C-alpha positions in Angstrom: -51.2 56.8 164.7 -49.9 54.8 167.5 -52.2 51.8 167.1 -50.7 51.3 163.5 -47.4 51.8 165.0 -47.6 49.1 167.4 -48.8 46.9 164.7 -46.3 47.6 162.3 -43.6 46.6 165.0 -45.7 43.6 165.8 -45.5 42.3 162.3 -42.0 43.4 162.0 -41.1 40.9 165.3 -43.2 38.0 163.8 -41.5 38.0 160.6 -38.3 38.2 162.3 -38.8 35.4 164.1 -40.1 33.5 161.2 -37.1 34.4 159.3 -34.9 33.4 162.4 -36.7 30.0 162.1 -36.1 29.4 158.4 -32.3 30.5 158.9 -31.5 28.0 161.6 -33.0 25.4 159.7 -36.1 24.7 162.5 -38.7 25.0 159.6 -38.9 24.7 155.9 -39.1 27.8 154.2 -41.8 26.1 152.1 -44.1 25.6 154.8 -43.9 29.4 156.2 -44.1 31.0 152.5 -47.9 31.4 153.0 -47.5 33.0 156.5 -44.8 35.4 155.5 -46.8 36.9 152.4 -49.7 37.3 154.4 -47.8 39.2 157.0 -46.0 41.0 154.3 -49.3 42.0 152.6 -50.7 43.2 155.9 -47.4 45.1 156.7 -47.7 46.6 153.0 -51.3 47.8 153.9 -50.3 49.2 157.3 -47.6 51.6 155.2 -50.5 52.6 152.6 -52.9 53.5 155.3 -50.0 55.5 157.1 -49.0 57.2 154.1 -52.8 58.2 153.7 -53.1 59.4 157.2 -49.8 61.3 157.4 -51.0 63.1 154.2 -54.8 63.7 155.2 -52.8 65.4 158.3 -50.7 67.4 156.3 -53.2 69.0 154.2 -55.3 70.6 157.0 -54.4 74.1 157.5 -55.6 76.3 160.3 -55.9 79.7 159.1 -56.3 82.5 161.7 -58.5 85.5 161.6 -58.1 88.9 161.2 -57.4 90.4 164.7 -59.2 93.8 164.0 -62.2 91.7 162.7 -62.4 89.6 165.6 -62.2 92.6 168.1 -65.0 94.1 165.9 -67.1 91.3 166.3 -66.9 91.2 170.2 -67.1 95.0 170.5 -70.3 94.8 168.8 -71.8 91.8 170.7 -70.2 93.2 173.9 -72.3 96.3 173.2 -75.6 94.2 172.4 -75.3 92.3 175.5 -74.5 95.2 177.6 -76.8 97.9 176.3 -79.2 96.0 174.1 -83.0 95.8 174.5 -84.3 92.9 176.6 -85.5 91.4 173.6 -81.8 91.9 171.2 -80.3 89.9 174.3 -82.8 87.0 174.1 -82.8 86.9 170.4 -78.9 86.6 170.6 -79.0 83.8 172.9 -81.8 81.8 171.3 -80.0 81.8 168.1 -76.9 79.6 169.5 -78.5 77.8 172.6 -80.9 75.1 171.6 -81.5 73.4 175.0 -81.1 73.8 178.9 -82.1 70.7 181.0 -81.7 71.2 184.6 -82.0 68.8 187.3 -81.0 67.9 190.7 -77.5 66.4 189.6 -76.6 68.5 186.6 -77.1 71.4 184.1 -77.0 70.4 180.6 -76.6 73.1 177.9 -77.1 72.4 174.1 -75.6 74.7 172.4 -74.1 75.2 168.4 -71.3 77.6 168.2 -71.9 80.2 165.5 -68.5 79.2 164.0 -68.8 75.5 163.4 -71.9 74.8 161.2 -73.7 71.6 162.2 -71.4 71.5 165.4 -73.7 70.5 168.2 -71.7 70.7 171.4 -73.0 69.3 174.6 -71.7 70.2 178.0 -72.6 69.2 181.2 -72.0 71.0 184.4 -72.8 69.3 188.1 -74.7 71.3 190.4 -72.4 72.4 193.5 -73.3 70.7 196.6 -74.2 74.1 198.5 -76.8 74.7 195.8 -80.5 73.9 197.0 -82.6 73.0 193.7 -85.6 75.3 194.1 -87.2 75.2 190.9 -87.8 78.1 189.1 
């Protein structure tokens, strides 16, 4: 959005300079007409694009989840992780953790959040300098 504003300001400033040049008689209007038309067309396209972006942004609505439902999911998950069988815990973790890569410099965890369909997220966490890499 800021980029559009800067370009709009730039075009307005250019048009202002061209109009000043015509008004002071430094340049003939016939010589500048094509350039003025070009800048006005560009300005119109920017304004149209700005309107499209603002409309798209206003259409975004955040729907909050029901707190009771979220709490019930959290309690169920907590119960599974705290008291569930080892196989249940592993199955749950494997349902969203796709890969863990460990190197001397970093640990890379690739996972998919259950709430975001097709939303692969990658996080990198550096290994602390006090930790010695000893393999498995």
